[in-house]
KOLTIRO-174153 format. One record per residue (C-alpha): x, y, z; residue number from 1. Coordinates in steps of 0.5 Angstrom, whole numbers, m for minus. Layout:
REM residues N
      x      y      z    k
      X      Y      Z  NUM
...
This chain:
REM residues 1052
      x      y      z    k
    129    156    m47    1
    135    153    m43    2
    141    148    m46    3
    144    144    m41    4
    151    141    m43    5
    154    135    m39    6
    161    133    m38    7
    158    126    m37    8
    154    122    m42    9
    147    121    m39   10
    143    125    m33   11
    143    119    m29   12
    151    118    m29   13
    151    126    m27   14
    147    125    m21   15
    151    120    m19   16
    157    125    m19   17
    153    130    m16   18
    152    126    m10   19
    158    122    m10   20
    165    124     m9   21
    166    129    m14   22
    163    135    m10   23
    164    140    m15   24
    159    143    m20   25
    161    148    m25   26
    155    152    m27   27
    155    157    m33   28
    149    162    m34   29
    149    165    m41   30
    145    172    m42   31
    145    176    m48   32
    150    181    m46   33
    153    177    m40   34
    156    171    m38   35
    156    168    m31   36
    160    162    m29   37
    160    160    m22   38
    163    154    m18   39
    160    150    m12   40
    164    146     m7   41
    160    141     m3   42
    161    137      3   43
    168    135      5   44
    171    140      0   45
    166    146      2   46
    172    150      5   47
    177    147      0   48
    181    152     m5   49
    177    153    m11   50
    181    156    m17   51
    179    158    m24   52
    181    156    m31   53
    180    160    m37   54
    185    161    m43   55
    191    165    m42   56
    191    170    m48   57
    198    173    m49   58
    196    179    m52   59
    193    181    m45   60
    198    182    m39   61
    192    185    m34   62
    187    180    m30   63
    182    177    m35   64
    177    175    m30   65
    176    176    m23   66
    174    171    m18   67
    170    172    m12   68
    167    168     m6   69
    161    168     m3   70
    158    164      3   71
    150    163      3   72
    147    165      7   73
    151    172      6   74
    152    174     13   75
    156    181     14   76
    158    182     21   77
    163    187     25   78
    166    181     28   79
    169    178     22   80
    176    179     20   81
    181    176     16   82
    187    179     19   83
    190    182     12   84
    194    188     12   85
    189    193     10   86
    183    190     14   87
    180    195     19   88
    178    190     23   89
    185    189     26   90
    185    195     30   91
    178    192     34   92
    182    185     35   93
    188    188     38   94
    189    184     44   95
    195    183     50   96
    200    178     48   97
    196    177     41   98
    199    179     35   99
    198    179     27  100
    204    175     24  101
    206    177     18  102
    213    175     17  103
    214    168     20  104
    215    161     16  105
    207    160     17  106
    205    166     13  107
    209    163      7  108
    207    156      7  109
    202    153      2  110
    195    154      3  111
    190    149      0  112
    184    152      4  113
    179    157      2  114
    184    163      4  115
    188    161     m2  116
    182    164     m6  117
    184    171     m3  118
    191    171     m6  119
    192    176    m11  120
    193    173    m18  121
    199    175    m22  122
    200    175    m29  123
    207    175    m33  124
    209    175    m40  125
    214    177    m44  126
    210    184    m45  127
    211    185    m37  128
    217    188    m34  129
    222    182    m32  130
    222    182    m24  131
    217    187    m23  132
    214    183    m18  133
    218    180    m12  134
    217    177     m6  135
    221    177      0  136
    224    170      3  137
    228    168      9  138
    232    162     10  139
    229    155     12  140
    222    158     10  141
    217    154      6  142
    215    159      0  143
    208    156     m3  144
    206    158    m10  145
    201    156    m15  146
    202    157    m23  147
    198    156    m29  148
    202    157    m36  149
    202    154    m43  150
    209    155    m43  151
    215    154    m39  152
    216    158    m33  153
    222    161    m29  154
    223    161    m21  155
    229    165    m18  156
    231    165    m11  157
    236    170    m11  158
    240    174     m5  159
    238    181     m8  160
    233    184    m12  161
    235    183    m19  162
    238    176    m22  163
    242    180    m27  164
    246    183    m21  165
    246    177    m15  166
    247    170    m15  167
    241    166    m15  168
    238    159    m15  169
    234    158    m21  170
    229    153    m23  171
    226    152    m30  172
    219    149    m30  173
    216    146    m37  174
    211    141    m38  175
    215    135    m37  176
    221    137    m34  177
    225    141    m29  178
    232    144    m29  179
    235    146    m23  180
    242    151    m23  181
    246    156    m19  182
    247    162    m23  183
    252    168    m21  184
    248    173    m25  185
    243    171    m30  186
    245    171    m37  187
    240    171    m43  188
    244    168    m48  189
    245    162    m43  190
    241    156    m44  191
    240    153    m37  192
    236    147    m40  193
    243    144    m43  194
    249    141    m40  195
    253    143    m36  196
    249    149    m35  197
    244    145    m30  198
    246    142    m24  199
    240    137    m23  200
    233    136    m27  201
    227    132    m26  202
    223    129    m32  203
    215    127    m31  204
    211    123    m36  205
    205    127    m34  206
    204    135    m34  207
    208    138    m29  208
    205    145    m31  209
    199    147    m36  210
    195    152    m38  211
    188    149    m36  212
    190    147    m29  213
    193    150    m23  214
    199    147    m20  215
    202    148    m13  216
    209    148    m11  217
    213    149     m5  218
    221    152     m5  219
    226    153      1  220
    233    153      2  221
    236    152      9  222
    242    155     13  223
    246    149     10  224
    245    150      3  225
    240    145      2  226
    235    147     m4  227
    228    143     m4  228
    222    144     m9  229
    216    140     m7  230
    210    138    m12  231
    204    139     m7  232
    200    136    m12  233
    204    130    m12  234
    206    131     m5  235
    213    129     m8  236
    220    132     m8  237
    222    133    m15  238
    229    137    m14  239
    233    136     m8  240
    240    139     m8  241
    245    140     m2  242
    250    146     m4  243
    256    145      0  244
    260    150     m4  245
    259    157     m2  246
    251    157     m1  247
    247    162     m3  248
    242    166      2  249
    236    168     m1  250
    232    174      0  251
    227    174     m6  252
    223    170    m10  253
    222    172    m17  254
    218    169    m23  255
    219    170    m30  256
    215    167    m36  257
    216    168    m44  258
    208    166    m45  259
    202    169    m41  260
    202    165    m34  261
    198    166    m28  262
    201    166    m21  263
    199    166    m14  264
    204    166     m8  265
    203    165     m1  266
    202    171      3  267
    198    170      9  268
    197    174     16  269
    194    171     22  270
    193    172     29  271
    198    168     34  272
    201    168     41  273
    206    164     44  274
    203    165     51  275
    199    160     55  276
    193    165     58  277
    186    166     58  278
    184    172     54  279
    178    175     50  280
    177    173     43  281
    176    180     39  282
    171    185     40  283
    164    184     43  284
    160    179     39  285
    153    181     37  286
    150    175     34  287
    144    176     29  288
    141    169     30  289
    138    165     36  290
    144    160     34  291
    151    161     35  292
    156    159     29  293
    163    162     28  294
    168    159     23  295
    175    160     23  296
    182    156     22  297
    186    154     28  298
    193    151     29  299
    197    149     35  300
    204    146     37  301
    205    139     38  302
    204    140     46  303
    199    146     46  304
    191    146     46  305
    186    151     46  306
    179    152     49  307
    174    157     46  308
    168    159     51  309
    164    164     53  310
    161    167     60  311
    154    167     62  312
    154    170     69  313
    159    166     73  314
    158    160     69  315
    163    158     64  316
    160    155     57  317
    165    151     53  318
    164    152     45  319
    170    148     43  320
    176    144     45  321
    182    144     40  322
    188    139     41  323
    195    139     38  324
    195    140     30  325
    202    140     30  326
    203    146     26  327
    198    145     21  328
    191    149     20  329
    184    146     21  330
    178    149     19  331
    173    149     25  332
    166    152     28  333
    164    154     35  334
    157    153     35  335
    151    153     40  336
    144    152     39  337
    139    157     43  338
    144    162     45  339
    142    165     51  340
    145    172     50  341
    145    177     44  342
    151    181     46  343
    157    177     49  344
    165    176     49  345
    168    170     46  346
    174    168     50  347
    180    163     48  348
    184    159     53  349
    191    157     51  350
    195    152     55  351
    200    146     55  352
    198    139     55  353
    204    137     59  354
    207    143     63  355
    213    140     64  356
    215    139     57  357
    213    146     55  358
    218    150     51  359
    215    155     46  360
    208    155     45  361
    204    157     39  362
    197    158     38  363
    194    161     32  364
    187    163     29  365
    185    166     22  366
    179    168     18  367
    174    169     23  368
    167    170     21  369
    160    169     23  370
    157    163     19  371
    151    158     19  372
    152    151     20  373
    149    149     13  374
    152    154      9  375
    154    153      2  376
    161    157     m1  377
    160    159     m8  378
    165    162    m12  379
    164    167    m18  380
    168    169    m24  381
    167    176    m27  382
    170    176    m34  383
    172    182    m38  384
    168    184    m44  385
    174    181    m49  386
    173    174    m46  387
    165    175    m45  388
    165    176    m53  389
    170    170    m54  390
    165    164    m55  391
    171    159    m55  392
    174    162    m49  393
    168    162    m45  394
    167    154    m47  395
    174    153    m44  396
    172    156    m37  397
    172    151    m32  398
    174    151    m24  399
    178    146    m20  400
    180    144    m13  401
    187    146    m12  402
    189    140     m8  403
    186    136    m13  404
    187    138    m20  405
    185    132    m23  406
    178    133    m21  407
    174    136    m26  408
    167    139    m24  409
    160    137    m27  410
    158    142    m32  411
    151    145    m32  412
    150    151    m38  413
    144    155    m38  414
    141    160    m43  415
    136    165    m43  416
    136    166    m36  417
    136    173    m34  418
    134    176    m27  419
    130    173    m22  420
    123    171    m24  421
    117    174    m21  422
    116    171    m14  423
    109    169    m12  424
    107    170     m4  425
    102    166      0  426
    102    167      7  427
     98    166     13  428
     99    167     21  429
    105    162     22  430
    107    160     15  431
    110    163      8  432
    110    160      1  433
    114    163     m4  434
    114    160    m11  435
    116    162    m18  436
    117    159    m25  437
    122    154    m26  438
    129    156    m28  439
    132    149    m28  440
    127    143    m31  441
    132    138    m28  442
    132    140    m21  443
    140    140    m21  444
    141    147    m18  445
    140    149    m11  446
    136    155     m8  447
    138    158     m2  448
    133    162      3  449
    135    166      9  450
    129    169     13  451
    130    173     19  452
    124    176     23  453
    124    183     25  454
    122    186     32  455
    121    194     32  456
    120    193     40  457
    126    189     42  458
    133    189     39  459
    135    184     44  460
    135    177     40  461
    136    173     47  462
    129    175     49  463
    125    177     43  464
    121    171     40  465
    121    175     33  466
    128    176     32  467
    129    169     34  468
    125    166     29  469
    130    165     23  470
    133    160     19  471
    136    157     13  472
    133    153      8  473
    135    150      1  474
    131    146     m4  475
    132    144    m12  476
    125    146    m13  477
    122    153    m15  478
    118    154     m8  479
    119    154     m1  480
    115    154      5  481
    117    157     11  482
    113    154     17  483
    113    156     25  484
    113    163     24  485
    111    168     29  486
    104    172     27  487
    104    179     25  488
    111    179     24  489
    115    182     18  490
    121    178     16  491
    127    179     11  492
    128    174      6  493
    133    173      2  494
    133    168     m4  495
    140    166     m7  496
    142    161    m12  497
    148    160    m17  498
    144    162    m23  499
    144    169    m20  500
    149    173    m17  501
    145    178    m14  502
    140    175     m9  503
    133    176     m9  504
    131    180     m2  505
    124    181      0  506
    120    183      6  507
    114    179      8  508
    109    180     14  509
    105    174     16  510
     98    175     18  511
     95    176     24  512
     93    170     28  513
     85    168     28  514
     85    168     35  515
     88    172     40  516
     94    169     44  517
     94    168     52  518
     99    174     53  519
     94    179     49  520
     88    178     53  521
     86    183     58  522
     88    178     64  523
     91    184     68  524
     85    188     69  525
     84    193     74  526
     77    194     77  527
     76    200     81  528
     68    201     83  529
     65    206     87  530
     58    206     90  531
     54    207     83  532
     60    207     78  533
     66    202     76  534
     72    203     72  535
     75    197     68  536
     82    198     65  537
     87    193     63  538
     94    193     60  539
     95    193     53  540
     99    187     50  541
    107    189     49  542
    109    190     42  543
    113    184     43  544
    107    180     45  545
    101    183     40  546
    100    178     34  547
     95    182     31  548
     89    187     32  549
     84    187     38  550
     77    189     39  551
     73    188     45  552
     66    187     47  553
     64    188     55  554
     58    186     58  555
     56    188     65  556
     51    184     69  557
     47    183     75  558
     42    177     75  559
     40    178     82  560
     37    185     79  561
     36    183     72  562
     41    188     70  563
     45    188     63  564
     49    193     60  565
     53    192     53  566
     59    196     50  567
     60    193     43  568
     66    193     38  569
     71    198     42  570
     79    198     41  571
     80    202     48  572
     83    199     54  573
     79    203     59  574
     71    203     60  575
     66    207     65  576
     60    204     67  577
     55    208     71  578
     48    208     75  579
     50    202     78  580
     47    199     85  581
     51    200     91  582
     54    194     94  583
     51    189     89  584
     55    184     86  585
     56    185     78  586
     60    180     73  587
     64    183     67  588
     65    179     61  589
     71    182     56  590
     70    178     50  591
     77    179     45  592
     78    178     38  593
     81    180     32  594
     75    184     29  595
     68    185     29  596
     66    179     25  597
     71    174     29  598
     67    177     35  599
     61    173     33  600
     64    166     32  601
     65    162     38  602
     72    159     36  603
     75    165     34  604
     74    169     40  605
     76    169     48  606
     72    171     54  607
     75    173     61  608
     70    174     66  609
     71    178     73  610
     66    179     79  611
     66    185     83  612
     62    189     88  613
     60    196     88  614
     62    200     94  615
     57    201    100  616
     51    206    100  617
     47    209    105  618
     46    204    110  619
     38    202    111  620
     35    202    118  621
     36    197    123  622
     30    192    125  623
     27    189    131  624
     30    195    136  625
     29    194    143  626
     31    195    150  627
     32    188    153  628
     34    191    160  629
     33    198    163  630
     37    200    170  631
     37    206    174  632
     43    209    170  633
     44    204    164  634
     40    202    158  635
     41    195    154  636
     39    195    147  637
     38    190    142  638
     37    190    135  639
     38    186    128  640
     42    188    122  641
     37    190    116  642
     36    184    111  643
     37    188    105  644
     44    191    106  645
     47    196    101  646
     54    195    104  647
     58    192    110  648
     55    196    117  649
     61    198    121  650
     59    203    126  651
     52    205    130  652
     50    212    132  653
     46    212    138  654
     43    219    140  655
     39    219    147  656
     34    225    148  657
     31    226    155  658
     24    227    154  659
     20    233    157  660
     27    237    158  661
     30    242    154  662
     37    239    154  663
     41    237    148  664
     41    230    145  665
     47    227    146  666
     50    222    140  667
     55    216    141  668
     58    213    135  669
     61    206    136  670
     63    199    132  671
     57    195    132  672
     58    189    136  673
     55    182    136  674
     51    180    142  675
     54    174    146  676
     47    172    149  677
     43    171    142  678
     46    169    136  679
     44    174    130  680
     43    180    135  681
     47    186    136  682
     47    189    142  683
     49    196    145  684
     50    199    152  685
     48    206    154  686
     51    209    161  687
     51    215    165  688
     43    216    165  689
     39    220    170  690
     35    216    174  691
     28    216    174  692
     28    219    167  693
     25    218    160  694
     29    217    154  695
     28    216    147  696
     34    213    143  697
     35    214    136  698
     39    208    132  699
     42    209    125  700
     48    205    122  701
     53    207    117  702
     57    202    112  703
     64    201    111  704
     67    206    106  705
     61    211    107  706
     61    217    111  707
     53    218    112  708
     49    215    117  709
     42    212    115  710
     35    212    117  711
     34    212    125  712
     30    208    129  713
     27    210    136  714
     26    206    142  715
     23    209    149  716
     24    207    156  717
     25    210    163  718
     31    209    168  719
     28    205    173  720
     31    199    177  721
     26    193    175  722
     25    186    178  723
     29    182    173  724
     27    175    170  725
     29    169    172  726
     34    164    169  727
     32    160    163  728
     34    153    160  729
     37    150    166  730
     41    144    165  731
     45    139    169  732
     49    133    170  733
     52    129    175  734
     58    125    176  735
     59    120    181  736
     66    117    183  737
     67    110    187  738
     73    113    190  739
     70    118    194  740
     63    116    195  741
     61    122    192  742
     58    126    186  743
     59    133    183  744
     54    137    180  745
     55    141    174  746
     49    146    171  747
     48    151    166  748
     43    156    165  749
     42    162    160  750
     41    169    161  751
     33    171    160  752
     32    173    153  753
     27    179    156  754
     31    180    163  755
     26    187    164  756
     31    189    169  757
     39    189    170  758
     42    183    173  759
     48    183    177  760
     48    176    180  761
     45    170    180  762
     43    166    187  763
     44    159    187  764
     41    154    193  765
     42    147    193  766
     37    143    198  767
     36    135    200  768
     29    134    197  769
     29    127    202  770
     24    128    208  771
     28    125    213  772
     34    129    211  773
     38    134    216  774
     43    136    211  775
     44    144    210  776
     42    147    204  777
     48    150    200  778
     47    157    198  779
     52    161    193  780
     52    168    189  781
     54    168    182  782
     57    175    180  783
     55    178    173  784
     60    182    170  785
     56    187    165  786
     62    188    161  787
     62    181    158  788
     55    178    158  789
     56    170    156  790
     51    167    153  791
     51    161    158  792
     53    161    165  793
     56    154    168  794
     57    153    176  795
     59    146    179  796
     58    144    186  797
     62    138    189  798
     61    133    194  799
     54    131    194  800
     51    125    196  801
     50    119    191  802
     43    116    190  803
     40    122    193  804
     34    127    191  805
     36    134    191  806
     32    141    189  807
     36    146    185  808
     34    153    186  809
     36    159    181  810
     34    166    182  811
     36    173    178  812
     38    179    182  813
     40    186    182  814
     41    192    187  815
     34    192    189  816
     30    186    186  817
     30    179    186  818
     27    174    181  819
     22    168    182  820
     26    162    183  821
     27    157    177  822
     27    150    180  823
     30    144    178  824
     29    137    182  825
     34    131    180  826
     37    125    184  827
     44    123    184  828
     46    116    181  829
     46    110    185  830
     53    108    186  831
     52    100    186  832
     53    100    178  833
     60    102    179  834
     61     95    183  835
     63     90    179  836
     61     83    182  837
     61     78    177  838
     64     71    178  839
     70     70    173  840
     70     63    170  841
     76     59    171  842
     75     52    169  843
     70     49    164  844
     71     41    163  845
     66     36    161  846
     63     35    168  847
     65     41    172  848
     66     49    172  849
     70     53    177  850
     69     61    178  851
     73     66    182  852
     68     70    186  853
     70     77    187  854
     73     80    194  855
     70     85    199  856
     72     92    199  857
     73     98    204  858
     65     98    205  859
     63     91    202  860
     62     88    209  861
     59     81    206  862
     55     78    201  863
     51     72    199  864
     51     68    192  865
     46     64    190  866
     47     59    184  867
     42     57    179  868
     44     52    173  869
     39     51    167  870
     40     48    160  871
     36     50    154  872
     31     44    153  873
     25     48    152  874
     21     41    153  875
     22     42    160  876
     19     47    165  877
     22     50    171  878
     22     46    177  879
     18     50    183  880
     22     48    189  881
     26     54    189  882
     24     58    195  883
     26     65    193  884
     21     67    188  885
     25     73    186  886
     30     69    184  887
     25     65    179  888
     23     71    176  889
     30     73    174  890
     32     66    171  891
     35     66    164  892
     29     63    161  893
     23     60    163  894
     24     53    161  895
     30     47    161  896
     32     43    167  897
     33     48    173  898
     36     46    179  899
     39     50    185  900
     47     48    185  901
     49     52    192  902
     49     58    196  903
     55     61    198  904
     56     67    203  905
     63     71    203  906
     65     74    210  907
     72     75    209  908
     77     78    204  909
     80     71    202  910
     80     69    195  911
     74     64    194  912
     73     59    188  913
     66     57    187  914
     66     49    184  915
     60     47    180  916
     59     39    179  917
     55     33    178  918
     51     32    185  919
     46     27    184  920
     43     23    178  921
     38     29    177  922
     43     35    178  923
     48     33    173  924
     53     37    168  925
     53     33    161  926
     59     34    156  927
     57     38    150  928
     51     41    153  929
     50     49    153  930
     48     52    160  931
     46     59    163  932
     48     60    170  933
     45     65    174  934
     48     68    180  935
     44     72    185  936
     48     76    189  937
     45     80    196  938
     50     85    199  939
     51     90    204  940
     54     97    202  941
     55    103    206  942
     49    101    210  943
     44     99    205  944
     42     92    202  945
     42     91    195  946
     41     85    190  947
     44     84    183  948
     44     78    178  949
     49     76    173  950
     49     71    168  951
     54     66    165  952
     52     63    158  953
     57     57    156  954
     58     50    153  955
     61     44    156  956
     66     41    152  957
     65     34    149  958
     68     28    152  959
     74     25    150  960
     73     18    147  961
     76     14    141  962
     73      8    137  963
     76      2    135  964
     77      1    128  965
     75     m7    128  966
     69     m7    133  967
     67      0    133  968
     66      0    140  969
     69      6    144  970
     75      5    147  971
     79     10    152  972
     87      9    152  973
     87      1    151  974
     88     m4    146  975
     82     m9    144  976
     85    m16    144  977
     82    m22    140  978
     79    m28    144  979
     81    m35    143  980
     75    m37    140  981
     75    m31    135  982
     82    m33    133  983
     80    m41    132  984
     74    m40    128  985
     78    m36    123  986
     82    m39    117  987
     87    m33    116  988
     94    m32    118  989
     93    m28    125  990
     99    m24    124  991
     95    m20    119  992
     90    m17    125  993
     96    m16    129  994
    100    m12    124  995
     94     m8    123  996
     93     m7    130  997
    101     m4    131  998
     99      1    125  999
     93      3    128 1000
     95      4    135 1001
    100     10    134 1002
     95     13    129 1003
     90     13    134 1004
     94     16    140 1005
     96     21    135 1006
     89     23    133 1007
     87     23    141 1008
     93     28    142 1009
     90     32    137 1010
     83     32    139 1011
     85     34    146 1012
     90     40    144 1013
     84     42    139 1014
     79     42    145 1015
     84     46    150 1016
     85     51    145 1017
     77     52    144 1018
     76     53    151 1019
     82     58    152 1020
     78     62    146 1021
     72     61    149 1022
     74     65    155 1023
     77     70    151 1024
     71     72    147 1025
     67     73    153 1026
     63     79    154 1027
     58     83    158 1028
     51     85    156 1029
     47     89    161 1030
     39     90    162 1031
     37     85    156 1032
     34     79    157 1033
     38     73    155 1034
     37     67    150 1035
     30     70    147 1036
     32     66    140 1037
     36     61    137 1038
     41     66    134 1039
     43     69    141 1040
     46     62    143 1041
     52     64    138 1042
     54     69    144 1043
     57     64    149 1044
     59     68    154 1045
     53     72    156 1046
     51     75    162 1047
     46     80    165 1048
     46     85    171 1049
     39     87    174 1050
     38     92    179 1051
     33     91    185 1052
C-alpha cells in the first residue's frame, strides 16, 4: 500500500504547484531495505542545477550520498563529450584552432546550470586535515563555490599553499555574519571575528549559510588589490575592500570548517577558439533517430556570432545561429526533423559581427550530447547504508534548484514499490499496447517510453523505414499505446520512471499485416515461354520491404481452348508450367496472401494478372496455293496463310521439281511477301525455269523463332507463254478547263486476277467515237515492271476535246501474245456549264429594276437576252401571247401576271445595263410585290449555239408615305393646313392645333428619315443574301418564297 506525503495541505493545491511555477518535484520511494530519492526539474528549470540536501553527520567525513543525473530517454552516443580532464572523448574532438580551456577565468566562474551537478562534493570538518584540499586561483579571476554547513566556515585566498606560512585574505562566514580580514599567517588562537582583528563585516537578517540549503558565492581579487565577495543567491556584493597597502597576490583558494560542511568549487573545462573560421565540430555523428537533436552550452563575445550547420552534398543546411552572449553561457539545441542523413559531420562557423571592431574573439561550447526534444532530466541520490537506516535522516532529504534556494519541491513519498510490475503486451501489425498494474493511484508520477525499430537488413537510418520508426512518449497512466508502427518489425522499448532507477527494457515484434503491401507483391515478374512450356519467376521482396510471410496460388488459363491449371499454396518464387499449346495466349494470375486461410478471403489477398503467348510451333500448311501466271521462264505463285496459325509465319520454302526428269529438286527460302495486287494474298516469283517443261512446286512455311518448316502444298504447271487476260475494273475521270478549252482524261485499271500468261505491257488506244470525226486515235504503251506489281495502274491523256464522245481500249500483252480489248465509252463535259452569264441585280426600288449584263469573252461572239416578268398571283393564268413556246415552258411557274419586258442583243464588249420599269397600265411594277424574272439567253460559243435560262426572285420595296395625324390622309413631305371654314366653325383657340402641328412636323420628318434608312439597309441586305440554285424548279410552295434571290440555270 502506498503512502503519499504532501508538503502542501491538499491535493488540489499540489496539482497547481506541479503545473505552475515550482517545476520541481521530489519523489521518495521506500523499499524494504532500500530508499530511493529522485528529483525532477521541468519546463524552464529543466537544465538548471539541482542540488541535494540531506543531514550532515559530524561523525562521518566521507561522502554520505552520491547524486547521479540521468536524462530520459537515456541516449548513449560516442558523440557525447563533457570535455572534463579524464574524458576519453577529448581526443576525438581534437581540432585545429580549437582547444580545451582548463585555466582561464571562465573555468572558475560559478555555474548555475546542469554542469554544476558534475562538480565533486568536498566534505570538511575538524576530523579532516586542514587545507588538504586547495584550488589554484589567479588574479582578477572570479572563483565560484557553493557551501552547505550547519556551522561557520572559513575561506582563504592565500599567496602560498598553507595559510600558516603565507599571507591570506580571510573570510569567516557564519549563519548571519561575514567577517573579512587580512592575515600574514594564520593563528589559531586569534579570533578574527572580534575587533580589531577584522577589516570589514557583513550582517544579514536571513541566513547566509545553512545546512539545508546550498549557498553560492564568487570571490575575486584584482591586480589592484580589490577584494570582492558576491552572494550569488542574492546577486549582492557582501564584501568589497580595496587593499592599498601591500596587496596580496593569491595563488590558492582554501576552505576550513569546524562542523561537517559540504563544498563544490567551480572547475569546468570546455572547448573554445579565438579564431574566426569554419571548422568541423567534433567527430562524425551517427544519429540513432530520424530527428536530429544535439544539446550543448554555448558562449560568445559581444562582437561574436556562430552558426552550426551540416552539408548535404553541396547544400549547406543551417541548424542554429547564435548571436552575442557577452561571455555568458546559454543552453541550446541543434534540431532538425526527418534528417536525410544517418552519418554526417556537423560544422561550426565563427565570425565577428563587425569586422572593423574585431579585437580578440571568443567562441566556446561545452557538454555536447545527443538529446531528445522532449527529454526529462532526473537526478537520483544514492545513499550509504548508514543514512538509509536512519529514518530521521531520510525524512529530511530534499532537493533544490541551486540558483533558487528559497524554492522547495513538491514531495511525493511511495512505500512498498519494488521492481517494475509485470507488463501486459498487446500488439497488432501497426501498434503495441503496454499496460501494468497501477503504481501511483493519483497519477502524479510520469512514465517515459522510448521505442526504436530495428532493421537487420539496412543499418542506414536515412533510408530504413524500420530504423526511422522511433519515438518518445510520456504518460501519467499505467499504459502506453504506440501507433503508426511498421508491421513485422522488432522494437526496442525502454520504459523509465522516477519510481525505478533501473529502466524496463523490452523487445516486442509487431505482427505481420493482414494484406501484403504493394512492394511485397510479385510486380517484377519474369515470364519466359517456349512453344510448350513457360517459366514464371519473380523477385522476392527485400528484407526491408517484407512485412510478413507470403504464400502464393498460381492459375494459368486459356479461355479460347478451355485450359486451366492451378498451383496452390506455394512459397516459392519460381514455377514451371508444361504441356502448353504453341503460339497461344495464356493468362497467369498470381494470388498473394499471408497464409492459406487468407488466400480464400477476398479482402486479405492480392492478385496480379499477366498475359503471354507461347512461342511458335511447326507452321501449318498454306491455303489456296495457285499459279496465277506462267511464262516461258517464270512462274508467279499466289497463296494465303493458314487460318489456324501456330506462330508468326516468317519464311517460305519453295521447292521446284522438273517432272519426267532425273534432275534434283531445287529449294529456295525467302521471306514471305504480301501481294500488292490482292489484299490478304501472299505472292512468290520463281525465275530461271526451263522453257516448255512441267514443274511441281512445293510450298511450306516456317514460323519465327522456329527452325522447322511445316507441311508442303504442291502445285503443277508448264512453262509456256500464254495469252494474258485483259485489264479489269477500268474507271475514268475527265477534267475540263475553260482556260484551255480542252479536257484531261485520267483512267485506272487493275491487273487481272487470273492473268493466265505474263503481262509485260498494256496497250492504250483512245478513239473519237463521233461519226463525222476525222481525229486520229491516240495510241500508247504502258510498260509493266514485274519486279514491283502495283494493284492499280493510272494513266492520263491530256488535251482532248470537250463535249465529245470517246472510246477507250485497253489490252494486256507479253512478248508473244495480246489479250482481248477492254472497251470503255464516255463523253467529255460540256464546257458551257463553266460560263456564268447570269445578269447581276444593281437597283431595286418601287417602280424599276436595273441589272448588269455579262460581257463577251474571247469565244462568245454575241448573245440575245429575253426578259419575262411574273408575279405570284396564283389566280391569274399565264398569257399566251409570248411567241417563243420554248421560253413559256421554262418560266418560273405556270401562273401569275406575266409579260414580256424586252429583248436585248449584246454585240460588243461594252458594259450594258438592263432596266425594267412600268411600260403601260398592264405592264406595271408595283411596290411591295414579289416577282420572278426569267432571263432566256441564246449565245454563240465556239461555233455552236446554246441556250441557258436564269431566274431572279425578288421583292420590290414598299412605297415611302406618311399619314397625317389630324386627317388620316396620306401626305408626302408637306403639311396639311386647316381651311377658313373649319377654323370659323370651331369655338376653340386656334393656337392649339398650330402648336400641335409644329410639334408633329419634326417628329414626322424624323420618322420619314428612319423609314428610308431602314429600307435602304434592307435592300443592301437582300443583295448580300442572293444565292444561286441550279436544276431545281422554283417556287413550288409558299415556303420557298423565303429565298429572295432565287435563280435557276437550264441547259438546252
